[in-house]
Every structure is written in structure tokens, then in C-alpha cells.
C-alpha positions as CSV (number, residue, x, y, z in Angstrom):
1,M,4.4,-77.6,-16.1
2,F,4.4,-74.8,-13.5
3,R,1.0,-73.5,-12.3
4,H,0.3,-70.1,-10.7
5,V,-3.0,-69.5,-8.9
6,V,-4.0,-66.1,-7.6
7,M,-7.2,-65.3,-5.7
8,V,-8.1,-61.6,-5.3
9,C,-10.3,-59.6,-2.9
10,F,-11.1,-56.1,-4.1
11,K,-11.0,-53.1,-1.9
12,P,-14.5,-52.3,-0.7
13,E,-14.4,-48.9,-2.3
14,A,-13.2,-50.3,-5.7
15,S,-15.5,-49.1,-8.4
16,D,-17.0,-51.4,-11.0
17,E,-14.6,-49.8,-13.5
18,E,-11.6,-50.5,-11.3
19,R,-12.7,-54.1,-10.8
20,A,-13.1,-54.5,-14.6
21,A,-9.7,-53.0,-15.2
22,V,-8.1,-55.7,-13.0
23,M,-10.0,-58.5,-14.7
24,D,-9.2,-57.1,-18.2
25,A,-5.5,-56.7,-17.4
26,V,-5.3,-60.3,-16.1
27,R,-7.1,-61.7,-19.1
28,G,-4.7,-59.7,-21.3
29,F,-1.7,-61.7,-20.0
30,A,-2.8,-64.6,-22.2
31,T,-2.1,-62.6,-25.4
32,Q,0.5,-60.1,-24.1
33,V,3.0,-62.5,-22.3
34,P,4.3,-65.3,-24.5
35,E,5.4,-67.3,-21.5
36,V,1.7,-67.9,-20.5
37,R,0.8,-71.3,-21.9
38,S,-2.8,-71.2,-20.7
39,L,-4.8,-68.8,-18.5
40,I,-8.3,-69.1,-17.1
41,C,-10.0,-66.7,-14.7
42,G,-13.3,-65.7,-13.5
43,E,-15.4,-63.9,-10.9
44,N,-16.6,-65.7,-7.7
45,V,-20.2,-66.8,-8.0
46,G,-20.4,-68.1,-4.4
47,S,-20.6,-66.3,-1.1
48,G,-19.1,-66.8,2.3
49,P,-16.6,-65.3,4.7
50,N,-13.6,-66.9,3.2
51,H,-14.4,-66.3,-0.5
52,H,-12.4,-64.1,-2.8
53,D,-13.8,-62.0,-5.6
54,F,-11.7,-63.2,-8.6
55,V,-9.3,-66.0,-9.5
56,M,-6.6,-66.6,-12.1
57,V,-5.0,-69.9,-13.0
58,A,-2.0,-69.6,-15.3
59,D,0.3,-72.3,-16.6
60,F,3.9,-71.9,-17.6
61,E,6.5,-74.3,-19.1
62,D,8.7,-74.0,-16.0
63,E,9.6,-71.6,-13.1
64,A,12.0,-69.6,-15.3
65,A,9.1,-68.8,-17.7
66,F,7.0,-67.8,-14.7
67,R,9.7,-65.5,-13.5
68,R,9.9,-63.9,-17.0
69,Y,6.1,-63.3,-16.8
70,L,6.5,-61.5,-13.4
71,A,9.1,-59.2,-15.0
72,S,7.1,-58.6,-18.2
73,P,5.9,-55.1,-19.1
74,A,2.3,-56.3,-19.0
75,H,2.6,-57.7,-15.4
76,R,4.5,-54.6,-14.2
77,A,1.9,-52.3,-15.7
78,Y,-0.8,-54.3,-13.9
79,V,1.0,-54.1,-10.6
80,E,1.6,-50.4,-11.0
81,G,-2.0,-49.6,-12.2
82,P,-5.1,-51.8,-11.9
83,A,-3.8,-53.9,-9.0
84,K,-4.2,-50.8,-6.7
85,A,-7.9,-51.9,-6.5
86,V,-6.9,-55.1,-4.8
87,A,-7.2,-55.3,-1.0
88,K,-5.5,-58.7,-0.6
89,L,-4.6,-61.7,-2.6
90,A,-3.6,-65.3,-2.0
91,A,-1.2,-67.0,-4.4
92,I,0.3,-70.4,-4.8
93,Q,2.5,-72.0,-7.4
94,H,3.0,-75.7,-7.9
95,I,4.6,-78.1,-10.4
96,Y,2.4,-80.7,-12.1
């Protein structure tokens, strides 16, 4: 299995609606992208200087399925739309 983890920090000026649009789009990957085997995500409930606002953990059969997800219409729409509310992100992929 191939795991993709993304942690997001929103732009300070991002509205509640823009933040919700990011989270809704990410949650939608689970039903819109057949390559997604499992997806969990949530908002940060902690605080601290190194914390992020939102996290997604998605699993794929293999790296090829992950690459198809990146090229999917749902992911492209996210990058071109809601993701504009993101100031920075950290991502990692690993095989397990």
C-alpha cells in the first residue's frame, strides 16, 4: 500500500467558507477518485508554533494509483480552486 499524508496551513486571511471548501474538496476525493482506497482527514485541535490546520491521510494500492489520483479531475479542480486558500503544506508519501 502507498500512503499520502498532507498537512495544510491556511492563509491568515482565508475565510471560514474558503477553509470549508478546502476540507469539503479533500473529503470528496474518497468518493470522486476511484484510486483512493481509504481517506481520513480532520482539523487540528491542538495549538503550537509548528502545528498545521488540517490533515489528510489517503491510501492507494500503489504509486501508479497515487499518480492517477494527482491527475484526476477532482484533484485538478481542488488545486485550481479551493487550494488557493492554502498558505503552505507539508506532504510525505510512504509504502507500508
